[in-house]
ROVO-124043 format. One record per residue (C-alpha): x, y, z. Coordinates in pm, whole numbers. Each point is the difference from the previous one (the first is absolute). Layout:
N
+--------+--------+--------+
|   east |  north |     up |
+--------+--------+--------+
|      X |      Y |      Z |
...
+--------+--------+--------+
END
This chain:
549
+--------+--------+--------+
|   east |  north |     up |
+--------+--------+--------+
|  21322 |  14095 |  13971 |
|     38 |   -377 |      9 |
|    101 |   -150 |   -336 |
|   -101 |   -358 |    -74 |
|    278 |   -256 |    -37 |
|    -19 |   -289 |   -249 |
|   -159 |   -231 |    256 |
|   -265 |    263 |     86 |
|    -92 |     42 |   -365 |
|     -8 |   -375 |    -60 |
|   -237 |    -54 |    294 |
|   -224 |    276 |   -132 |
|    -17 |   -137 |   -353 |
|    -64 |   -351 |    129 |
|   -287 |    133 |    211 |
|   -153 |    170 |   -306 |
|     22 |   -324 |   -199 |
|   -152 |   -195 |    288 |
|   -294 |    237 |     32 |
|    -50 |      5 |   -377 |
|    -48 |   -376 |      9 |
|   -229 |     22 |    304 |
|   -213 |    262 |   -177 |
|    -15 |   -213 |   -316 |
|   -119 |   -299 |    201 |
|   -260 |    211 |    181 |
|   -139 |    146 |   -323 |
|     -7 |   -350 |   -153 |
|   -207 |   -127 |    295 |
|    260 |   -235 |    149 |
|     41 |    221 |    309 |
|   -313 |     90 |    196 |
|    -75 |    347 |    140 |
|    101 |   -119 |    346 |
|    322 |   -156 |   -125 |
|     92 |    314 |   -194 |
|    -87 |    234 |    288 |
|    317 |    -46 |    209 |
|    216 |      0 |   -313 |
|   -135 |    328 |   -136 |
|      2 |    173 |    339 |
|    369 |    -63 |     52 |
|     53 |    155 |   -342 |
|   -197 |    311 |     95 |
|   -319 |    -75 |   -194 |
|   -338 |     76 |    157 |
|   -349 |    -34 |   -145 |
|   -178 |    326 |     78 |
|   -349 |    140 |    -52 |
|     23 |     51 |   -376 |
|    336 |   -138 |   -108 |
|    321 |   -156 |    132 |
|    244 |    223 |    187 |
|    376 |    -52 |    -18 |
|    212 |    132 |    286 |
|    361 |     62 |   -103 |
|    271 |     -1 |    265 |
|    207 |    313 |     53 |
|    237 |    -93 |    286 |
|     20 |    289 |    250 |
|   -158 |    220 |   -270 |
|    315 |     44 |   -212 |
|    -28 |     14 |   -381 |
|    244 |     65 |   -285 |
|   -107 |    210 |   -298 |
|     19 |   -301 |   -234 |
|   -243 |   -181 |    229 |
|   -240 |    295 |    -17 |
|     11 |    -16 |   -379 |
|    -72 |   -372 |      6 |
|   -295 |     60 |    233 |
|   -127 |    261 |   -248 |
|     32 |   -250 |   -286 |
|   -179 |   -270 |    200 |
|   -283 |    235 |    103 |
|    -47 |    114 |   -358 |
|     21 |   -346 |   -158 |
|   -188 |   -221 |    247 |
|   -202 |    236 |    217 |
|   -198 |    322 |    -47 |
|    296 |    232 |    -12 |
|     56 |     73 |    366 |
|    142 |   -148 |    320 |
|    -66 |     51 |    370 |
|    248 |     65 |    284 |
|   -102 |   -198 |    308 |
|     56 |     69 |    370 |
|    266 |   -275 |      3 |
|    206 |    192 |   -256 |
|    -98 |   -252 |   -270 |
|   -158 |     52 |   -343 |
|   -340 |   -148 |    -87 |
|   -164 |    -60 |   -338 |
|   -379 |    -15 |     18 |
|    -99 |   -144 |   -337 |
|    240 |   -272 |   -127 |
|   -141 |   -318 |   -153 |
|    101 |   -327 |    170 |
|    138 |   -139 |   -324 |
|    226 |    304 |    -43 |
|    159 |     -9 |    346 |
|    287 |   -236 |    -96 |
|     97 |    239 |   -281 |
|    -15 |    293 |    242 |
|    222 |   -184 |    249 |
|    249 |    -79 |   -277 |
|     21 |    369 |    -91 |
|     52 |     91 |    364 |
|    268 |   -268 |     47 |
|    204 |    160 |   -276 |
|     45 |    308 |    225 |
|     38 |   -191 |    329 |
|   -361 |     34 |    111 |
|   -260 |   -257 |    101 |
|   -321 |    -60 |    194 |
|    131 |   -277 |    225 |
|   -151 |    -11 |    351 |
|   -202 |    318 |    -42 |
|   -301 |   -197 |    123 |
|    -72 |   -331 |    169 |
|     84 |   -119 |    352 |
|    368 |     80 |    -22 |
|    243 |    282 |     79 |
|   -101 |    293 |   -221 |
|    196 |    295 |   -136 |
|    248 |    140 |    256 |
|    -51 |    376 |     45 |
|    179 |    298 |    153 |
|     11 |    380 |      7 |
|    -34 |    149 |   -352 |
|    287 |    235 |     88 |
|    227 |   -287 |    107 |
|    365 |     64 |    -78 |
|    -41 |    377 |    -33 |
|   -185 |     80 |    324 |
|    241 |    209 |    214 |
|   -170 |   -126 |    317 |
|     54 |   -373 |    -54 |
|    260 |   -202 |    192 |
|    110 |   -170 |   -321 |
|   -145 |   -104 |   -334 |
|   -256 |   -276 |     73 |
|    -23 |   -123 |   -360 |
|    285 |   -255 |     22 |
|   -182 |   -162 |    293 |
|   -324 |      4 |   -201 |
|    176 |   -176 |   -286 |
|    153 |   -259 |    232 |
|   -347 |    -72 |    143 |
|   -151 |    -12 |   -349 |
|    250 |   -257 |   -121 |
|    -36 |   -210 |    315 |
|   -381 |     -5 |    -21 |
|    -43 |    -52 |   -376 |
|    -63 |   -364 |    -97 |
|     70 |   -108 |    358 |
|   -208 |   -320 |     30 |
|    -53 |     44 |    375 |
|   -193 |    320 |    -69 |
|   -193 |   -107 |   -311 |
|   -319 |    -97 |    185 |
|    -21 |    207 |    316 |
|   -328 |     21 |    193 |
|    -62 |    337 |   -169 |
|    172 |    273 |   -202 |
|    307 |    151 |    165 |
|    149 |    349 |    -31 |
|    339 |    132 |    113 |
|    122 |    362 |     10 |
|    337 |    149 |     93 |
|     53 |    346 |    152 |
|    328 |    181 |     66 |
|   -130 |    336 |    123 |
|     11 |     41 |    381 |
|   -298 |    156 |    179 |
|   -220 |    -32 |   -310 |
|   -159 |   -279 |   -199 |
|    -16 |     93 |   -370 |
|      2 |   -372 |    -88 |
|   -304 |    -74 |    222 |
|    173 |   -290 |    176 |
|   -250 |     24 |    285 |
|   -279 |   -142 |   -214 |
|    194 |   -278 |   -173 |
|     14 |   -371 |     80 |
|    370 |     58 |     65 |
|    155 |    343 |     34 |
|    377 |     39 |     -2 |
|    142 |    319 |    157 |
|    368 |     70 |    -67 |
|    174 |    107 |    322 |
|    351 |     21 |    145 |
|    110 |   -238 |    273 |
|    215 |     95 |    301 |
|    315 |    -12 |   -215 |
|   -146 |    217 |   -273 |
|    -44 |   -293 |   -240 |
|   -307 |    -59 |   -215 |
|   -270 |   -202 |    175 |
|   -377 |    -41 |    -24 |
|   -302 |     41 |    219 |
|   -251 |   -252 |   -133 |
|   -376 |     47 |     32 |
|   -267 |   -261 |    -68 |
|   -378 |    -16 |     -2 |
|    -97 |    325 |   -169 |
|   -260 |     20 |   -273 |
|   -319 |    168 |   -117 |
|   -301 |   -174 |   -154 |
|   -292 |   -139 |    200 |
|    177 |     22 |    338 |
|    256 |    284 |    -18 |
|    289 |    -24 |    246 |
|    339 |    156 |     53 |
|    300 |   -226 |     36 |
|    196 |    -98 |    310 |
|    377 |     14 |     46 |
|    119 |   -361 |     -1 |
|    374 |     44 |    -58 |
|    143 |    297 |    188 |
|    346 |     -1 |   -158 |
|     73 |   -265 |   -263 |
|    360 |      0 |   -127 |
|     23 |     50 |   -377 |
|    153 |   -345 |    -73 |
|   -308 |   -157 |    165 |
|   -268 |    196 |   -187 |
|   -120 |   -279 |   -230 |
|     22 |   -264 |    272 |
|   -215 |    214 |    229 |
|   -256 |     71 |   -270 |
|    -17 |   -369 |    -82 |
|    -51 |    -80 |    369 |
|   -306 |    226 |      1 |
|   -131 |   -162 |   -318 |
|     49 |   -347 |    149 |
|   -207 |     92 |    303 |
|   -269 |    136 |   -231 |
|      8 |   -310 |   -219 |
|    -31 |   -229 |    302 |
|   -269 |    182 |    196 |
|   -182 |    221 |   -251 |
|   -372 |    -68 |    -56 |
|    -56 |   -180 |   -331 |
|   -370 |    -74 |     54 |
|   -135 |    356 |    -11 |
|    152 |    250 |   -243 |
|   -131 |    289 |    209 |
|    208 |   -123 |    294 |
|    302 |   -114 |   -200 |
|    220 |    311 |      4 |
|    298 |      8 |    235 |
|   -154 |    297 |    185 |
|   -272 |   -234 |    135 |
|    262 |   -249 |    116 |
|    213 |    266 |    174 |
|   -306 |    136 |    178 |
|   -123 |   -345 |    102 |
|    337 |   -113 |    136 |
|    107 |    337 |    130 |
|    325 |    170 |    -99 |
|    199 |   -165 |    281 |
|   -102 |   -357 |    -96 |
|     48 |     70 |   -370 |
|    347 |    136 |     76 |
|     81 |   -313 |    204 |
|   -102 |   -227 |   -288 |
|    196 |    210 |   -248 |
|    314 |     -7 |    215 |
|    -31 |   -379 |     25 |
|     -6 |    -32 |   -379 |
|    273 |    260 |    -37 |
|    231 |   -200 |    230 |
|    -13 |   -285 |   -253 |
|     64 |    228 |   -298 |
|    261 |    242 |    134 |
|    346 |    -62 |   -144 |
|   -138 |   -221 |   -275 |
|    -11 |     35 |   -380 |
|   -212 |    317 |     10 |
|    261 |    198 |    193 |
|     90 |    306 |   -204 |
|    367 |     68 |    -71 |
|    195 |    322 |    -46 |
|     66 |   -102 |   -360 |
|   -367 |    -49 |    -85 |
|   -117 |    323 |    163 |
|    285 |    192 |   -166 |
|    -95 |   -154 |   -335 |
|   -362 |    104 |     44 |
|     91 |    350 |    111 |
|    207 |     27 |   -316 |
|   -321 |     16 |   -204 |
|   -116 |    309 |    194 |
|    308 |    221 |      6 |
|    -14 |    374 |    -60 |
|    -79 |    107 |   -353 |
|    216 |    243 |   -197 |
|   -104 |    304 |    204 |
|    144 |    332 |   -114 |
|    128 |    273 |    234 |
|   -267 |    242 |    115 |
|    -26 |    327 |   -191 |
|    -42 |    340 |    159 |
|   -381 |    -37 |      4 |
|    -62 |    339 |   -160 |
|   -216 |   -136 |   -284 |
|   -225 |   -186 |    243 |
|    -33 |    299 |    232 |
|    -90 |    224 |   -291 |
|   -266 |   -243 |   -123 |
|   -148 |    -33 |    350 |
|    -12 |    378 |     40 |
|   -152 |     69 |   -340 |
|   -257 |   -279 |    -43 |
|   -256 |    -56 |    275 |
|   -139 |   -321 |   -152 |
|    345 |   -154 |    -27 |
|     82 |    106 |    357 |
|   -317 |   -163 |    134 |
|     78 |   -324 |   -185 |
|    363 |      5 |    118 |
|    -95 |     35 |    365 |
|   -278 |   -260 |    -23 |
|    120 |   -266 |   -244 |
|    378 |    -12 |     49 |
|    201 |   -135 |    291 |
|    352 |     46 |    135 |
|    275 |   -225 |   -133 |
|    311 |   -151 |    157 |
|    215 |    179 |   -256 |
|     19 |    376 |    -22 |
|   -135 |    138 |   -324 |
|   -263 |   -274 |    -48 |
|   -368 |    -47 |     94 |
|   -241 |   -295 |    -11 |
|   -309 |     89 |   -205 |
|   -350 |   -143 |     45 |
|   -209 |    -43 |   -316 |
|   -359 |     41 |    115 |
|   -236 |   -249 |   -166 |
|   -289 |    174 |    178 |
|   -112 |    277 |   -232 |
|   -373 |     66 |     44 |
|   -197 |   -236 |   -222 |
|    278 |   -261 |    -16 |
|    -46 |   -334 |    174 |
|    273 |     -7 |    269 |
|    302 |   -193 |   -123 |
|   -103 |    -34 |   -365 |
|    253 |     78 |   -275 |
|    -34 |    -46 |   -376 |
|    240 |   -171 |   -239 |
|     99 |    334 |   -154 |
|     57 |    148 |    345 |
|    217 |   -297 |    101 |
|    220 |     62 |   -302 |
|     17 |    374 |     73 |
|     98 |    -67 |    362 |
|    267 |   -245 |   -120 |
|    145 |    280 |   -215 |
|     -1 |    235 |    299 |
|    169 |   -263 |    217 |
|    275 |    -38 |   -261 |
|     46 |    374 |    -32 |
|    -24 |    106 |    363 |
|     35 |   -298 |    239 |
|    258 |   -253 |   -119 |
|   -263 |   -211 |   -178 |
|   -174 |   -109 |    321 |
|   -342 |     55 |    154 |
|   -187 |   -122 |    311 |
|   -364 |    -86 |     67 |
|   -138 |    115 |    335 |
|   -242 |   -141 |    258 |
|   -216 |    306 |    -67 |
|    -49 |   -102 |   -367 |
|    234 |    268 |   -133 |
|    345 |    -18 |   -163 |
|    336 |    150 |     97 |
|    303 |    119 |   -194 |
|    249 |    -29 |    282 |
|    314 |    168 |   -136 |
|    -76 |    331 |   -171 |
|    258 |    281 |     -8 |
|   -118 |    330 |    144 |
|     80 |    176 |   -324 |
|   -232 |   -237 |   -191 |
|   -302 |     36 |    227 |
|   -166 |    288 |   -187 |
|     27 |   -176 |   -338 |
|   -125 |   -326 |    154 |
|   -295 |    181 |    161 |
|    -98 |    146 |   -338 |
|     12 |   -345 |   -158 |
|   -201 |   -158 |    283 |
|   -255 |    280 |    -17 |
|    -52 |    -78 |   -367 |
|    -63 |   -364 |     90 |
|   -240 |     83 |    284 |
|    241 |   -136 |    265 |
|     92 |    329 |    169 |
|   -307 |     44 |    222 |
|    154 |    142 |    322 |
|   -198 |   -222 |    235 |
|    244 |   -260 |    133 |
|   -115 |    -93 |    354 |
|   -295 |    241 |    -30 |
|   -366 |    -98 |     11 |
|    -49 |    -69 |   -372 |
|    307 |   -226 |     -5 |
|   -237 |   -281 |     90 |
|     63 |   -373 |      1 |
|   -287 |   -193 |   -158 |
|    -23 |   -366 |    -96 |
|   -162 |    -87 |   -338 |
|   -318 |    -89 |    193 |
|   -324 |   -115 |   -156 |
|     94 |    137 |   -342 |
|    238 |   -294 |    -39 |
|     34 |   -225 |    307 |
|   -229 |   -299 |     48 |
|     48 |     18 |    378 |
|   -106 |    363 |     40 |
|   -322 |     97 |    174 |
|      0 |    350 |   -143 |
|    176 |    226 |   -247 |
|    303 |    201 |    111 |
|     99 |    204 |   -304 |
|   -319 |    212 |    -29 |
|     29 |     88 |    371 |
|    360 |    111 |    -50 |
|    -96 |    213 |   -300 |
|   -297 |    158 |    182 |
|    229 |    105 |    286 |
|    264 |    129 |   -243 |
|   -257 |    214 |   -182 |
|   -161 |    130 |    320 |
|    335 |    118 |    138 |
|    183 |     91 |   -320 |
|    152 |    322 |    138 |
|    376 |      0 |     47 |
|      2 |    293 |    242 |
|   -249 |   -183 |    223 |
|    191 |   -329 |    -22 |
|    328 |    163 |     93 |
|   -165 |    179 |    290 |
|   -127 |   -335 |    129 |
|    348 |   -153 |    -20 |
|     79 |   -371 |      5 |
|   -311 |   -216 |     11 |
|    -31 |   -362 |   -115 |
|   -332 |   -124 |   -137 |
|      4 |   -372 |    -80 |
|   -288 |   -182 |   -170 |
|    -69 |   -376 |    -17 |
|   -287 |   -172 |   -178 |
|    -12 |   -290 |    249 |
|    142 |   -131 |    327 |
|    310 |   -136 |   -175 |
|    128 |    358 |     39 |
|    206 |     25 |   -318 |
|    -48 |    376 |     31 |
|    146 |      0 |    355 |
|   -307 |    179 |    135 |
|     76 |   -106 |    359 |
|    315 |    215 |     13 |
|   -132 |    303 |   -184 |
|    -39 |    314 |    207 |
|   -348 |    -30 |   -150 |
|    -92 |   -349 |   -119 |
|   -289 |    -92 |   -226 |
|   -123 |   -359 |    -26 |
|   -258 |   -118 |   -250 |
|   -266 |   -229 |    152 |
|   -302 |   -180 |   -139 |
|   -342 |     59 |    157 |
|   -267 |   -216 |   -160 |
|    153 |     39 |   -343 |
|     70 |    374 |     30 |
|    339 |    168 |     32 |
|     73 |    186 |    323 |
|    318 |    146 |    148 |
|    132 |    -28 |    354 |
|    229 |    278 |    126 |
|    294 |    -35 |    239 |
|    209 |    280 |    150 |
|    339 |      0 |    169 |
|    193 |   -271 |   -182 |
|    362 |     52 |    -90 |
|    295 |   -188 |   -144 |
|    266 |    271 |    -11 |
|    170 |    -46 |    339 |
|   -167 |   -253 |    228 |
|   -266 |   -190 |   -192 |
|   -347 |     48 |    143 |
|   -344 |   -123 |   -110 |
|   -268 |    268 |    -32 |
|   -330 |      5 |    193 |
|   -342 |    -39 |   -161 |
|   -208 |    310 |     56 |
|   -341 |   -164 |    -38 |
|   -252 |   -131 |   -255 |
|     93 |     -1 |   -367 |
|   -105 |    246 |   -272 |
|   -128 |    -13 |   -356 |
|    247 |     91 |   -275 |
|   -135 |    349 |    -66 |
|     28 |     86 |    371 |
|    372 |    -73 |     30 |
|    138 |    338 |   -122 |
|   -227 |    182 |    248 |
|    123 |   -225 |    281 |
|    360 |     80 |    -92 |
|    -85 |    372 |      1 |
|   -141 |    -25 |    354 |
|    311 |   -183 |    122 |
|    215 |    274 |   -150 |
|   -211 |    270 |    163 |
|     63 |   -151 |    344 |
|    372 |    -17 |    -74 |
|     19 |    362 |   -116 |
|   -191 |    116 |    308 |
|    208 |   -208 |    242 |
|    355 |      1 |   -129 |
|    286 |    184 |    162 |
|    241 |    202 |   -212 |
|    162 |   -220 |   -267 |
|   -154 |   -311 |    157 |
|    -55 |   -289 |   -241 |
|   -342 |   -168 |    -29 |
|    114 |   -324 |    165 |
|    158 |    187 |    291 |
|   -322 |    191 |     58 |
|   -196 |   -327 |      2 |
|    239 |   -153 |    252 |
|    -21 |    310 |    221 |
|   -378 |     55 |      4 |
|   -114 |   -357 |    -67 |
|   -246 |   -140 |   -254 |
|   -315 |    105 |    185 |
|    -19 |    363 |   -128 |
|     25 |   -127 |   -358 |
|   -268 |   -260 |     62 |
|   -234 |    252 |    161 |
|     27 |    241 |   -293 |
|    -61 |   -266 |   -263 |
|   -309 |   -148 |    171 |
|   -139 |    323 |    146 |
+--------+--------+--------+
END
């Protein structure tokens, strides 16, 4: 993983000192709420329903064990003893006091962490596939490109006050989209050009929220030296023409739709012509330097696999977990392991201080001291030897992180909703728990197969409900909480926004609605056909008819 140089650390410590003084002035009354607003947002500090919320950056989801231990210390000392994994692979604290935030940021800076640009109208945390670097299907490791983009976008004054927040994702897997680039402001797809060299297909104009849209291809084949210049060209067009008068029309997706992809591409190419070959041109030396931070770890030769085979044959629970929660690895003799933070009764993505420390110990013992956060609000140990999988499973089972439900129905995404967020129209977490408890049968879940349920408490779509196979959106009806259901969304291959099936439901009706949708699927599916494929084959109408019959 990237290791901060002296200049990185100096910038970080100076930023902490700057924000400490800004916070002191705000608490003393010499900075107004409005004056402090922009300052705190660009340091990740929100004011939520009951308390401030601090969003901590985890670039492309990658964490070292010492960083996990610091997060545990911070959560225990300045929060209520737990943290939350967000859908942008970040970490959120839900109960810090404003006056304590500078001390928290100082603790984080000591382990090369921060909360810079995790909110505000700027370029946010750059994300990618949680299996990046070990995924056998990827063209190459996308993390060096993520780090290059992160360094280019951090503290860049041209992007400090964009018309609206801005999100970038990088994907290196062909014919799939595990990084969800289709619903990002900019999506970067690693490809090969005609000579077999690294190049990029660049998308723009994707996003969820109030007006969900999938992105358009703007750059068909951008040469790797030109990556930053091309991204900056897109940002310049957005800065020039983006709507600053109406925040609901300020995202780049609205601009791309209004201009049309062809006109937006023309404007981008015009800006790119001025930037190409200039100071932002990447060099072989710089890319090689960055790749040097993401070289292969000290992988050992694969064993004969007899211990793993014996464990799989003799323990049904372990076998189910292995086939559900582990993934193939680039190196023989290793697997990537998903830690499910979705045990029934647990708020999706929550993890306690003691659990953070335990996971740090497991990362040190089994996965080279590294861990990743996922878009699905889980965690991943990416480099586990086959011969260690049974022992790791036993340890995870003791922690409650071995629920074999990765990509299954109870592996739900849910935003904090009305329990915490001041913007929410309705609660998300009780809906998630009600569904978990209603369908808490592993045999049934495995029979259903892969099925994404995503829940958001408002139109901001932090729970990605638009791209859930089943999406649930909390809405307000005359002061009462209702839930709107969508079917047919997806983000796994080609991003697609789901269709509303009709009028919304009260909270206690939602599990019954889900049951009816599942009944239609089970009656209609072909052999081994996934839920989303059945929906795309038969259409939404049969599901709608059953629910409202």
